[in-house]
C-alpha positions as CSV (number, residue, x, y, z in Angstrom):
1,X,-23.9,2.1,-5.2
2,X,-24.1,3.2,-8.9
3,X,-25.4,0.4,-11.1
4,X,-22.9,-1.6,-13.1
5,X,-25.4,-2.8,-15.8
6,X,-23.4,-1.1,-18.5
7,X,-20.3,-2.9,-17.4
8,X,-21.8,-6.3,-16.7
9,X,-21.3,-7.9,-20.2
10,X,-17.7,-6.6,-20.4
11,X,-16.8,-7.9,-17.0
12,X,-18.4,-11.3,-17.7
13,X,-16.5,-11.5,-21.0
14,X,-13.2,-10.5,-19.4
15,X,-13.6,-13.2,-16.6
16,X,-14.7,-15.8,-19.1
17,X,-11.7,-15.0,-21.4
18,X,-9.2,-15.0,-18.5
19,X,-10.4,-18.2,-16.7
20,X,-11.2,-20.1,-19.9
21,X,-14.7,-21.0,-18.5
22,X,-17.9,-19.2,-19.3
23,X,-19.1,-16.8,-16.7
24,X,-22.4,-15.0,-16.5
25,X,-23.0,-13.0,-13.3
26,X,-26.3,-13.5,-11.6
27,X,-25.8,-11.4,-8.5
28,X,-23.7,-8.6,-7.0
29,X,-23.0,-7.5,-3.4
30,X,-21.5,-4.2,-2.5
31,X,-18.4,-4.2,-0.3
32,X,-17.7,-1.4,2.2
33,X,-14.4,-0.3,3.7
34,X,-12.8,1.5,0.7
35,X,-12.6,5.3,0.3
36,X,-11.0,5.4,-3.1
37,X,-12.8,2.8,-5.3
38,X,-16.2,1.2,-5.5
39,X,-16.0,-2.5,-4.6
40,X,-18.3,-5.4,-5.1
41,X,-18.5,-9.1,-5.3
42,X,-20.1,-10.7,-8.4
43,X,-21.1,-14.3,-8.7
44,X,-22.8,-16.8,-11.0
45,X,-23.9,-19.3,-8.4
46,X,-20.7,-21.3,-8.6
47,X,-17.9,-18.8,-8.5
48,X,-17.3,-15.4,-6.9
49,X,-14.9,-12.6,-7.9
50,X,-14.0,-9.4,-6.2
51,X,-14.3,-6.3,-8.4
52,X,-13.0,-2.8,-8.0
53,X,-14.3,0.1,-10.1
54,X,-13.1,3.7,-10.6
55,X,-13.0,6.3,-13.3
56,X,-11.0,5.8,-16.4
57,X,-8.7,8.6,-15.3
58,X,-7.5,6.3,-12.5
59,X,-6.9,3.2,-14.7
60,X,-3.2,3.6,-14.0
61,X,-4.0,3.0,-10.3
62,X,-5.4,-0.5,-11.2
63,X,-2.5,-1.2,-13.5
64,X,-0.1,-0.4,-10.7
65,X,-2.1,-2.5,-8.2
66,X,-2.1,-5.5,-10.5
67,X,1.7,-5.2,-11.0
68,X,2.1,-4.9,-7.2
69,X,0.0,-8.0,-6.5
70,X,2.1,-10.0,-9.0
71,X,5.3,-8.8,-7.2
72,X,3.9,-9.9,-3.8
73,X,3.1,-13.4,-5.2
74,X,6.9,-13.9,-5.4
75,X,6.7,-14.6,-1.6
76,X,5.2,-18.1,-0.9
77,X,4.6,-17.2,2.7
78,X,1.9,-14.7,1.8
79,X,-1.5,-15.2,0.2
80,X,-2.2,-12.7,-2.5
81,X,-5.4,-12.6,-4.6
82,X,-4.8,-13.6,-8.2
83,X,-5.5,-10.9,-10.8
84,X,-8.3,-12.2,-13.1
85,X,-8.8,-9.2,-15.4
86,X,-8.0,-5.5,-15.6
87,X,-9.1,-2.8,-18.1
88,X,-11.6,-0.2,-19.0
89,X,-15.2,-0.4,-20.3
90,X,-18.3,1.8,-20.3
91,X,-16.4,4.8,-19.0
92,X,-14.9,3.1,-16.0
93,X,-11.7,1.3,-15.1
94,X,-12.0,-2.1,-13.4
95,X,-9.9,-4.7,-11.6
96,X,-11.2,-8.2,-11.1
97,X,-9.5,-10.3,-8.4
98,X,-9.8,-13.8,-7.0
99,X,-12.3,-13.7,-4.2
100,X,-10.7,-14.7,-0.9
101,X,-12.4,-15.8,2.3
102,X,-10.7,-13.6,4.9
103,X,-10.9,-12.7,8.6
104,X,-9.3,-9.9,10.6
105,X,-5.7,-10.2,11.8
106,X,-6.5,-9.9,15.5
107,X,-5.6,-13.1,17.3
108,X,-2.2,-13.9,18.9
109,X,-1.4,-17.0,16.8
110,X,-2.5,-15.4,13.6
111,X,-0.4,-12.3,14.4
112,X,2.7,-14.5,15.0
113,X,2.3,-16.3,11.7
114,X,1.8,-12.9,9.9
115,X,4.8,-11.4,11.4
116,X,7.1,-14.2,10.3
117,X,5.5,-14.1,6.8
118,X,6.1,-10.3,6.4
119,X,9.8,-10.9,7.4
120,X,10.0,-13.5,4.5
121,X,8.6,-10.9,2.1
122,X,11.2,-8.4,3.2
123,X,14.0,-10.8,2.5
124,X,13.3,-10.5,-1.2
125,X,15.8,-7.8,-2.2
126,X,16.4,-5.5,-5.1
127,X,19.6,-4.0,-6.4
128,X,18.4,-0.4,-5.9
129,X,15.7,1.5,-4.1
130,X,12.5,2.1,-6.1
131,X,10.6,0.2,-8.7
132,X,10.6,-0.2,-12.5
133,X,7.4,1.8,-12.8
134,X,5.5,4.4,-10.9
135,X,2.3,3.5,-9.1
136,X,-0.1,5.0,-6.6
137,X,-0.5,5.6,-2.9
138,X,-4.2,5.8,-2.4
139,X,-5.3,7.8,-5.5
140,X,-2.2,10.0,-5.5
141,X,0.7,9.1,-7.8
142,X,3.8,7.6,-6.3
143,X,7.2,8.1,-8.0
144,X,9.5,5.1,-7.9
145,X,12.5,6.1,-10.1
146,X,15.3,4.0,-8.7
147,X,18.3,5.3,-6.9
148,X,21.3,3.6,-5.1
149,X,21.0,5.8,-2.0
150,X,18.0,5.4,0.4
151,X,18.0,8.9,2.0
152,X,18.1,10.5,-1.5
153,X,15.3,8.2,-2.7
154,X,13.1,8.9,0.3
155,X,13.6,12.6,0.1
156,X,13.2,12.9,-3.7
157,X,10.5,10.3,-4.4
158,X,8.5,10.4,-1.2
159,X,8.7,13.6,0.9
160,X,9.2,16.3,-1.8
161,X,6.4,15.1,-4.2
162,X,3.9,15.1,-1.3
163,X,5.1,18.6,-0.1
164,X,4.7,19.8,-3.7
165,X,1.1,18.7,-3.7
166,X,0.4,20.7,-0.6
167,X,1.2,24.0,-2.4
168,X,-2.4,24.1,-3.5
169,X,-3.4,24.7,0.1
170,X,-3.0,28.3,1.5
171,X,-2.2,27.1,5.1
172,X,0.8,24.9,4.2
173,X,3.6,27.5,3.8
174,X,5.3,26.7,7.1
175,X,4.9,22.9,6.5
176,X,6.5,23.2,3.1
177,X,9.4,25.3,4.3
178,X,10.2,23.0,7.3
179,X,9.6,19.9,5.2
180,X,12.0,20.9,2.5
181,X,14.6,21.7,5.1
182,X,14.1,18.2,6.5
183,X,14.5,16.7,3.0
184,X,17.7,18.6,2.5
185,X,19.2,17.3,5.7
186,X,17.7,13.8,5.6
187,X,21.1,12.0,5.1
188,X,22.0,13.0,8.7
189,X,19.5,10.5,10.0
190,X,21.2,7.6,8.1
191,X,24.9,8.0,8.9
192,X,25.1,4.6,10.6
193,X,22.1,2.9,9.0
194,X,22.1,1.5,5.5
195,X,19.0,-0.7,5.0
196,X,18.8,-3.4,2.3
197,X,16.4,-2.7,-0.5
198,X,13.5,-5.0,0.6
199,X,10.4,-5.7,-1.3
200,X,7.7,-3.7,0.5
201,X,3.9,-3.8,0.4
202,X,4.1,0.0,0.6
203,X,0.7,0.7,2.1
204,X,0.6,-1.7,5.0
205,X,-2.3,-0.6,7.2
206,X,-4.7,-3.1,8.8
207,X,-7.3,-2.6,6.1
208,X,-4.9,-4.1,3.5
209,X,-4.0,-7.2,5.5
210,X,-6.0,-10.2,6.8
211,X,-5.8,-13.9,7.4
212,X,-7.1,-16.4,4.9
213,X,-9.0,-19.6,5.6
214,X,-5.7,-21.5,6.2
215,X,-4.3,-19.0,8.7
216,X,-2.0,-17.5,6.2
217,X,-1.2,-13.7,6.0
218,X,-3.1,-12.2,3.0
219,X,-2.0,-8.9,1.6
220,X,-3.8,-6.7,-1.0
221,X,-4.0,-3.1,-2.3
222,X,-0.2,-2.7,-2.5
223,X,1.9,0.2,-3.5
224,X,5.1,-1.8,-3.9
225,X,8.7,-0.7,-4.2
226,X,12.1,-1.7,-2.9
227,X,12.9,0.2,0.2
228,X,13.7,0.1,3.9
229,X,11.6,-2.8,5.5
230,X,11.0,-0.5,8.5
231,X,8.7,1.6,6.3
232,X,6.1,-1.2,6.2
233,X,6.4,-1.8,9.9
234,X,6.1,1.9,10.6
235,X,2.8,2.2,8.7
236,X,1.4,-0.8,10.3
237,X,1.7,1.1,13.6
238,X,0.3,4.4,12.3
239,X,-3.4,3.4,12.5
240,X,-3.2,0.3,14.6
241,X,-5.0,-3.0,14.1
242,X,-2.0,-5.4,14.2
243,X,-1.6,-7.5,17.4
244,X,1.5,-7.3,19.5
245,X,2.3,-10.9,18.6
246,X,2.8,-9.7,15.0
247,X,5.7,-7.4,16.0
248,X,7.2,-9.8,18.4
249,X,7.3,-12.5,15.8
250,X,8.7,-10.2,13.1
251,X,11.5,-8.9,15.4
252,X,12.3,-12.5,16.4
253,X,12.6,-13.5,12.8
254,X,14.6,-10.3,11.8
255,X,15.6,-7.9,14.6
256,X,15.4,-4.1,13.9
257,X,18.4,-1.8,14.1
258,X,18.8,0.9,16.7
259,X,17.0,4.1,15.9
260,X,13.8,2.6,14.5
261,X,11.5,4.8,16.7
262,X,13.0,7.9,15.0
263,X,12.8,6.5,11.5
264,X,9.3,5.4,12.2
265,X,8.2,9.0,12.5
266,X,10.0,9.9,9.2
267,X,8.4,7.0,7.3
268,X,4.9,7.7,8.7
269,X,5.3,11.4,7.8
270,X,5.0,10.3,4.1
271,X,1.6,8.7,4.8
272,X,0.4,11.6,6.9
273,X,1.3,14.0,4.1
274,X,-0.5,11.8,1.7
275,X,-3.6,11.8,3.9
276,X,-3.4,15.6,4.1
277,X,-3.4,15.8,0.3
278,X,-6.2,13.3,0.0
279,X,-8.5,14.2,2.8
280,X,-7.2,17.5,4.4
281,X,-8.5,18.0,7.9
282,X,-6.4,17.6,11.0
283,X,-3.5,16.0,9.2
284,X,-1.8,19.3,8.7
285,X,-1.0,19.8,12.4
286,X,0.0,16.2,12.7
287,X,2.4,16.6,9.8
288,X,3.9,19.8,11.3
289,X,4.5,18.1,14.6
290,X,6.2,15.2,13.0
291,X,8.5,17.5,11.0
292,X,9.3,19.6,14.0
293,X,10.2,16.4,16.0
294,X,12.5,15.2,13.3
295,X,14.2,18.5,12.8
296,X,14.8,18.7,16.5
297,X,16.8,15.5,16.3
298,X,19.1,17.2,13.7
């Protein structure tokens, strides 16, 4: 881990100013698990804070994350780390968060509580699809310009921007052609389905969810916007990690409409395309198969 000595004074001052109590870090511990930002815990012997660091070029990513965390805090059923400080110093951007004691969301009872909590989050609704500001999905920009029609929003703000990013790859011509055809015809998948504009986490894989010391669902690293609640559920299934009790409790609290399995493929296509643009590799063939499957339904 690169040293943070040049940042130490600025972080200490930012924490002291925000909390109203002097803070002087005496130790730091690196935290694994992230592929986008450097993460660590700093402490002074009495208090601990979770810190994320990145280049100043990605300061907007932390601005969007702080905004998203504030939005999630509107749901009392969910534990969200408090934003302590955010800014730039010594050539880096930083985000300082409340340090939470967390455990994995594996057990049946924890999964049930989490499923009900997520349904409560999704009951917070907006007047349109989107969000007042753009943010990031991973380290890629995410456009959130609002629209009253969900298929239009998903095609224009989700699929097409990711397809445009793939143009830098020489092996994506077929993917782009088929993907643009899908975007043009997307409304056909929503003839009898008009979802409410629910507040979404936006990047709900198991690495961004846990259980706090009180057994409450904790969410972090969001990419929030108002959209179809099924998009959160779909991503939670993409990489696994959520217990079956999570889905049973969610569906009991708020049943899903017919056709979810088909829409799940569509919503996860966005994240697979994003992973293709971030990491390359085998995501190209996976994205092609998903597009072909969806076009076959049309």
